PyMOL commands that place a pseudoatom at each C-alpha (Angstrom):
pseudoatom trace, name=CA, resn=MET, resi=1, chain=A, elem=C, hetatm=0, pos=[84.667, 0.220, 26.459]
pseudoatom trace, name=CA, resn=ALA, resi=2, chain=A, elem=C, hetatm=0, pos=[83.828, 2.974, 23.937]
pseudoatom trace, name=CA, resn=TYR, resi=3, chain=A, elem=C, hetatm=0, pos=[82.908, 0.347, 21.339]
pseudoatom trace, name=CA, resn=VAL, resi=4, chain=A, elem=C, hetatm=0, pos=[80.313, -1.128, 23.727]
pseudoatom trace, name=CA, resn=ILE, resi=5, chain=A, elem=C, hetatm=0, pos=[78.678, 2.278, 24.124]
pseudoatom trace, name=CA, resn=ALA, resi=6, chain=A, elem=C, hetatm=0, pos=[78.773, 2.871, 20.360]
pseudoatom trace, name=CA, resn=ALA, resi=7, chain=A, elem=C, hetatm=0, pos=[77.265, -0.587, 19.753]
pseudoatom trace, name=CA, resn=ALA, resi=8, chain=A, elem=C, hetatm=0, pos=[74.476, 0.071, 22.254]
pseudoatom trace, name=CA, resn=VAL, resi=9, chain=A, elem=C, hetatm=0, pos=[73.727, 3.447, 20.661]
pseudoatom trace, name=CA, resn=LEU, resi=10, chain=A, elem=C, hetatm=0, pos=[73.522, 1.874, 17.183]
pseudoatom trace, name=CA, resn=VAL, resi=11, chain=A, elem=C, hetatm=0, pos=[71.220, -0.912, 18.376]
pseudoatom trace, name=CA, resn=LEU, resi=12, chain=A, elem=C, hetatm=0, pos=[68.973, 1.489, 20.301]
pseudoatom trace, name=CA, resn=LEU, resi=13, chain=A, elem=C, hetatm=0, pos=[68.768, 3.868, 17.330]
pseudoatom trace, name=CA, resn=GLY, resi=14, chain=A, elem=C, hetatm=0, pos=[67.856, 0.936, 15.086]
pseudoatom trace, name=CA, resn=ILE, resi=15, chain=A, elem=C, hetatm=0, pos=[65.172, -0.304, 17.464]
pseudoatom trace, name=CA, resn=GLY, resi=16, chain=A, elem=C, hetatm=0, pos=[63.807, 3.213, 17.847]
pseudoatom trace, name=CA, resn=LEU, resi=17, chain=A, elem=C, hetatm=0, pos=[63.644, 3.651, 14.083]
pseudoatom trace, name=CA, resn=GLU, resi=18, chain=A, elem=C, hetatm=0, pos=[61.870, 0.304, 13.702]
pseudoatom trace, name=CA, resn=LEU, resi=19, chain=A, elem=C, hetatm=0, pos=[59.281, 1.260, 16.331]
pseudoatom trace, name=CA, resn=TRP, resi=20, chain=A, elem=C, hetatm=0, pos=[58.760, 4.745, 14.891]
pseudoatom trace, name=CA, resn=SER, resi=21, chain=A, elem=C, hetatm=0, pos=[58.302, 3.296, 11.390]
pseudoatom trace, name=CA, resn=GLY, resi=22, chain=A, elem=C, hetatm=0, pos=[55.838, 0.726, 12.680]
pseudoatom trace, name=CA, resn=ALA, resi=23, chain=A, elem=C, hetatm=0, pos=[53.828, 3.394, 14.456]
pseudoatom trace, name=CA, resn=GLU, resi=24, chain=A, elem=C, hetatm=0, pos=[53.670, 5.538, 11.292]
pseudoatom trace, name=CA, resn=LEU, resi=25, chain=A, elem=C, hetatm=0, pos=[52.697, 2.645, 9.017]
pseudoatom trace, name=CA, resn=GLY, resi=26, chain=A, elem=C, hetatm=0, pos=[50.413, 0.778, 11.343]
pseudoatom trace, name=CA, resn=TRP, resi=27, chain=A, elem=C, hetatm=0, pos=[51.632, -2.527, 12.709]
pseudoatom trace, name=CA, resn=ARG, resi=28, chain=A, elem=C, hetatm=0, pos=[49.923, -4.785, 10.164]
pseudoatom trace, name=CA, resn=ARG, resi=29, chain=A, elem=C, hetatm=0, pos=[51.621, -2.960, 7.280]
pseudoatom trace, name=CA, resn=ALA, resi=30, chain=A, elem=C, hetatm=0, pos=[54.930, -2.728, 9.129]
pseudoatom trace, name=CA, resn=LEU, resi=31, chain=A, elem=C, hetatm=0, pos=[54.936, -6.527, 9.515]
pseudoatom trace, name=CA, resn=ASP, resi=32, chain=A, elem=C, hetatm=0, pos=[53.839, -7.025, 5.878]
pseudoatom trace, name=CA, resn=LEU, resi=33, chain=A, elem=C, hetatm=0, pos=[50.585, -8.656, 6.979]
pseudoatom trace, name=CA, resn=ASP, resi=34, chain=A, elem=C, hetatm=0, pos=[48.425, -6.140, 5.127]
pseudoatom trace, name=CA, resn=ASP, resi=35, chain=A, elem=C, hetatm=0, pos=[48.818, -3.508, 2.394]
pseudoatom trace, name=CA, resn=ALA, resi=36, chain=A, elem=C, hetatm=0, pos=[46.007, -1.277, 3.601]
pseudoatom trace, name=CA, resn=PRO, resi=37, chain=A, elem=C, hetatm=0, pos=[46.450, 1.549, 6.091]
pseudoatom trace, name=CA, resn=PRO, resi=38, chain=A, elem=C, hetatm=0, pos=[44.981, 0.981, 9.575]
pseudoatom trace, name=CA, resn=ASP, resi=39, chain=A, elem=C, hetatm=0, pos=[42.239, 3.496, 8.775]
pseudoatom trace, name=CA, resn=PRO, resi=40, chain=A, elem=C, hetatm=0, pos=[40.684, 3.492, 5.266]
pseudoatom trace, name=CA, resn=ALA, resi=41, chain=A, elem=C, hetatm=0, pos=[40.731, 7.310, 5.323]
pseudoatom trace, name=CA, resn=LEU, resi=42, chain=A, elem=C, hetatm=0, pos=[44.553, 7.306, 5.498]
pseudoatom trace, name=CA, resn=PRO, resi=43, chain=A, elem=C, hetatm=0, pos=[46.649, 7.366, 2.310]
pseudoatom trace, name=CA, resn=LEU, resi=44, chain=A, elem=C, hetatm=0, pos=[48.355, 4.233, 0.989]
pseudoatom trace, name=CA, resn=LEU, resi=45, chain=A, elem=C, hetatm=0, pos=[51.758, 5.928, 0.921]
pseudoatom trace, name=CA, resn=VAL, resi=46, chain=A, elem=C, hetatm=0, pos=[53.272, 7.326, 4.118]
pseudoatom trace, name=CA, resn=PHE, resi=47, chain=A, elem=C, hetatm=0, pos=[55.518, 10.364, 3.755]
pseudoatom trace, name=CA, resn=GLY, resi=48, chain=A, elem=C, hetatm=0, pos=[55.657, 11.571, 7.365]
pseudoatom trace, name=CA, resn=GLY, resi=49, chain=A, elem=C, hetatm=0, pos=[57.770, 10.660, 10.357]
pseudoatom trace, name=CA, resn=PRO, resi=50, chain=A, elem=C, hetatm=0, pos=[60.858, 8.630, 9.497]
pseudoatom trace, name=CA, resn=PHE, resi=51, chain=A, elem=C, hetatm=0, pos=[59.615, 8.304, 5.893]
pseudoatom trace, name=CA, resn=GLY, resi=52, chain=A, elem=C, hetatm=0, pos=[60.403, 12.004, 5.471]
pseudoatom trace, name=CA, resn=LEU, resi=53, chain=A, elem=C, hetatm=0, pos=[64.065, 11.280, 6.284]
pseudoatom trace, name=CA, resn=VAL, resi=54, chain=A, elem=C, hetatm=0, pos=[64.609, 8.112, 4.227]
pseudoatom trace, name=CA, resn=ARG, resi=55, chain=A, elem=C, hetatm=0, pos=[62.356, 6.054, 1.968]
pseudoatom trace, name=CA, resn=HIS, resi=56, chain=A, elem=C, hetatm=0, pos=[63.054, 2.794, 3.803]
pseudoatom trace, name=CA, resn=PRO, resi=57, chain=A, elem=C, hetatm=0, pos=[63.528, 3.562, 7.496]
pseudoatom trace, name=CA, resn=GLN, resi=58, chain=A, elem=C, hetatm=0, pos=[62.801, -0.024, 8.538]
pseudoatom trace, name=CA, resn=SER, resi=59, chain=A, elem=C, hetatm=0, pos=[65.729, -1.190, 6.410]
pseudoatom trace, name=CA, resn=LEU, resi=60, chain=A, elem=C, hetatm=0, pos=[67.937, 1.508, 7.916]
pseudoatom trace, name=CA, resn=GLY, resi=61, chain=A, elem=C, hetatm=0, pos=[66.841, 0.369, 11.385]
pseudoatom trace, name=CA, resn=LEU, resi=62, chain=A, elem=C, hetatm=0, pos=[67.893, -3.196, 10.608]
pseudoatom trace, name=CA, resn=LEU, resi=63, chain=A, elem=C, hetatm=0, pos=[71.227, -2.010, 9.246]
pseudoatom trace, name=CA, resn=LEU, resi=64, chain=A, elem=C, hetatm=0, pos=[71.878, -0.031, 12.432]
pseudoatom trace, name=CA, resn=ILE, resi=65, chain=A, elem=C, hetatm=0, pos=[71.022, -3.064, 14.573]
pseudoatom trace, name=CA, resn=LEU, resi=66, chain=A, elem=C, hetatm=0, pos=[73.321, -5.284, 12.485]
pseudoatom trace, name=CA, resn=ALA, resi=67, chain=A, elem=C, hetatm=0, pos=[76.167, -2.752, 12.738]
pseudoatom trace, name=CA, resn=GLY, resi=68, chain=A, elem=C, hetatm=0, pos=[75.688, -2.463, 16.491]
pseudoatom trace, name=CA, resn=ALA, resi=69, chain=A, elem=C, hetatm=0, pos=[75.659, -6.241, 16.942]
pseudoatom trace, name=CA, resn=ALA, resi=70, chain=A, elem=C, hetatm=0, pos=[78.810, -6.633, 14.855]
pseudoatom trace, name=CA, resn=LEU, resi=71, chain=A, elem=C, hetatm=0, pos=[80.530, -3.900, 16.840]
pseudoatom trace, name=CA, resn=ALA, resi=72, chain=A, elem=C, hetatm=0, pos=[79.464, -5.462, 20.145]
pseudoatom trace, name=CA, resn=TRP, resi=73, chain=A, elem=C, hetatm=0, pos=[80.662, -9.000, 19.378]
pseudoatom trace, name=CA, resn=ARG, resi=74, chain=A, elem=C, hetatm=0, pos=[83.696, -8.049, 17.291]
pseudoatom trace, name=CA, resn=SER, resi=75, chain=A, elem=C, hetatm=0, pos=[84.367, -11.382, 15.626]
pseudoatom trace, name=CA, resn=ILE, resi=76, chain=A, elem=C, hetatm=0, pos=[85.081, -12.272, 12.018]
pseudoatom trace, name=CA, resn=GLY, resi=77, chain=A, elem=C, hetatm=0, pos=[82.059, -14.583, 11.916]
pseudoatom trace, name=CA, resn=ILE, resi=78, chain=A, elem=C, hetatm=0, pos=[79.680, -11.895, 13.168]
pseudoatom trace, name=CA, resn=TYR, resi=79, chain=A, elem=C, hetatm=0, pos=[81.183, -9.365, 10.741]
pseudoatom trace, name=CA, resn=ALA, resi=80, chain=A, elem=C, hetatm=0, pos=[80.563, -11.789, 7.865]
pseudoatom trace, name=CA, resn=ILE, resi=81, chain=A, elem=C, hetatm=0, pos=[76.988, -12.501, 8.967]
pseudoatom trace, name=CA, resn=ALA, resi=82, chain=A, elem=C, hetatm=0, pos=[76.272, -8.782, 9.420]
pseudoatom trace, name=CA, resn=ALA, resi=83, chain=A, elem=C, hetatm=0, pos=[77.746, -7.976, 5.987]
pseudoatom trace, name=CA, resn=ILE, resi=84, chain=A, elem=C, hetatm=0, pos=[75.690, -10.675, 4.244]
pseudoatom trace, name=CA, resn=ALA, resi=85, chain=A, elem=C, hetatm=0, pos=[72.520, -9.747, 6.124]
pseudoatom trace, name=CA, resn=GLY, resi=86, chain=A, elem=C, hetatm=0, pos=[73.162, -6.054, 5.425]
pseudoatom trace, name=CA, resn=ALA, resi=87, chain=A, elem=C, hetatm=0, pos=[73.570, -6.749, 1.707]
pseudoatom trace, name=CA, resn=LEU, resi=88, chain=A, elem=C, hetatm=0, pos=[70.258, -8.640, 1.737]
pseudoatom trace, name=CA, resn=VAL, resi=89, chain=A, elem=C, hetatm=0, pos=[68.509, -5.790, 3.562]
pseudoatom trace, name=CA, resn=ILE, resi=90, chain=A, elem=C, hetatm=0, pos=[69.799, -3.300, 0.981]
pseudoatom trace, name=CA, resn=ALA, resi=91, chain=A, elem=C, hetatm=0, pos=[68.790, -5.579, -1.916]
pseudoatom trace, name=CA, resn=MET, resi=92, chain=A, elem=C, hetatm=0, pos=[65.289, -5.928, -0.450]
pseudoatom trace, name=CA, resn=ALA, resi=93, chain=A, elem=C, hetatm=0, pos=[64.982, -2.141, -0.022]
pseudoatom trace, name=CA, resn=LEU, resi=94, chain=A, elem=C, hetatm=0, pos=[66.012, -1.614, -3.658]
pseudoatom trace, name=CA, resn=ARG, resi=95, chain=A, elem=C, hetatm=0, pos=[63.515, -4.242, -4.855]
pseudoatom trace, name=CA, resn=HIS, resi=96, chain=A, elem=C, hetatm=0, pos=[60.727, -2.734, -2.748]
pseudoatom trace, name=CA, resn=ASP, resi=97, chain=A, elem=C, hetatm=0, pos=[61.620, 0.708, -4.077]
pseudoatom trace, name=CA, resn=ARG, resi=98, chain=A, elem=C, hetatm=0, pos=[61.214, -0.514, -7.676]
pseudoatom trace, name=CA, resn=GLU, resi=99, chain=A, elem=C, hetatm=0, pos=[57.885, -2.158, -6.813]
pseudoatom trace, name=CA, resn=LEU, resi=100, chain=A, elem=C, hetatm=0, pos=[56.565, 1.028, -5.205]
pseudoatom trace, name=CA, resn=ALA, resi=101, chain=A, elem=C, hetatm=0, pos=[57.649, 3.102, -8.224]
pseudoatom trace, name=CA, resn=GLN, resi=102, chain=A, elem=C, hetatm=0, pos=[55.766, 0.723, -10.534]
pseudoatom trace, name=CA, resn=ARG, resi=103, chain=A, elem=C, hetatm=0, pos=[52.699, 0.662, -8.319]
pseudoatom trace, name=CA, resn=PHE, resi=104, chain=A, elem=C, hetatm=0, pos=[52.409, 4.397, -7.552]
pseudoatom trace, name=CA, resn=GLY, resi=105, chain=A, elem=C, hetatm=0, pos=[54.037, 5.938, -10.621]
pseudoatom trace, name=CA, resn=GLU, resi=106, chain=A, elem=C, hetatm=0, pos=[54.759, 9.662, -10.683]
pseudoatom trace, name=CA, resn=THR, resi=107, chain=A, elem=C, hetatm=0, pos=[53.762, 10.221, -7.048]
pseudoatom trace, name=CA, resn=TYR, resi=108, chain=A, elem=C, hetatm=0, pos=[56.432, 7.800, -5.863]
pseudoatom trace, name=CA, resn=LEU, resi=109, chain=A, elem=C, hetatm=0, pos=[58.992, 9.088, -8.374]
pseudoatom trace, name=CA, resn=ARG, resi=110, chain=A, elem=C, hetatm=0, pos=[58.612, 12.620, -6.950]
pseudoatom trace, name=CA, resn=TYR, resi=111, chain=A, elem=C, hetatm=0, pos=[59.039, 11.194, -3.446]
pseudoatom trace, name=CA, resn=ARG, resi=112, chain=A, elem=C, hetatm=0, pos=[62.091, 9.250, -4.638]
pseudoatom trace, name=CA, resn=ARG, resi=113, chain=A, elem=C, hetatm=0, pos=[63.682, 12.453, -5.976]
pseudoatom trace, name=CA, resn=ALA, resi=114, chain=A, elem=C, hetatm=0, pos=[63.011, 14.308, -2.705]
pseudoatom trace, name=CA, resn=VAL, resi=115, chain=A, elem=C, hetatm=0, pos=[63.909, 11.656, -0.100]
pseudoatom trace, name=CA, resn=PRO, resi=116, chain=A, elem=C, hetatm=0, pos=[67.053, 9.450, -0.091]
pseudoatom trace, name=CA, resn=LEU, resi=117, chain=A, elem=C, hetatm=0, pos=[66.833, 5.642, 0.006]
pseudoatom trace, name=CA, resn=LEU, resi=118, chain=A, elem=C, hetatm=0, pos=[68.683, 4.823, 3.249]
pseudoatom trace, name=CA, resn=VAL, resi=119, chain=A, elem=C, hetatm=0, pos=[71.085, 7.593, 4.286]
pseudoatom trace, name=CA, resn=PRO, resi=120, chain=A, elem=C, hetatm=0, pos=[69.434, 10.800, 5.540]
pseudoatom trace, name=CA, resn=ARG, resi=121, chain=A, elem=C, hetatm=0, pos=[70.682, 14.052, 4.069]
pseudoatom trace, name=CA, resn=PRO, resi=122, chain=A, elem=C, hetatm=0, pos=[72.226, 16.529, 6.493]
pseudoatom trace, name=CA, resn=ARG, resi=123, chain=A, elem=C, hetatm=0, pos=[69.853, 19.397, 7.273]
for i in range(1, 123): cmd.bond("trace and resi %d" % i, "trace and resi %d" % (i + 1))
show_as sticks, trace
zoom trace
């Protein structure tokens, strides 16, 4: 029974992180439909909210959801699917990180040095 509770917590944390990230970015950017912020007066890069904890909180949210699903269903097939999907999510976050560094230069490199990719630092 404890694994069901742990799975639910992981999934809910992942969903919460996805929603929080979407709210910070604006939904069009969160869904990759637009590069521009919802208000032209807002900056292109977002450093607040979950983006102050990790550089790719949407990827972390997906990883938490995948881990929770794997824990809930506890089958070899689901573990394999979650592992493959998780590897793809991490690869996409790394690729996006490189693209942002190229696009925004020193500003993004300073952010990269200050904020971890996917695993928040203990405070």
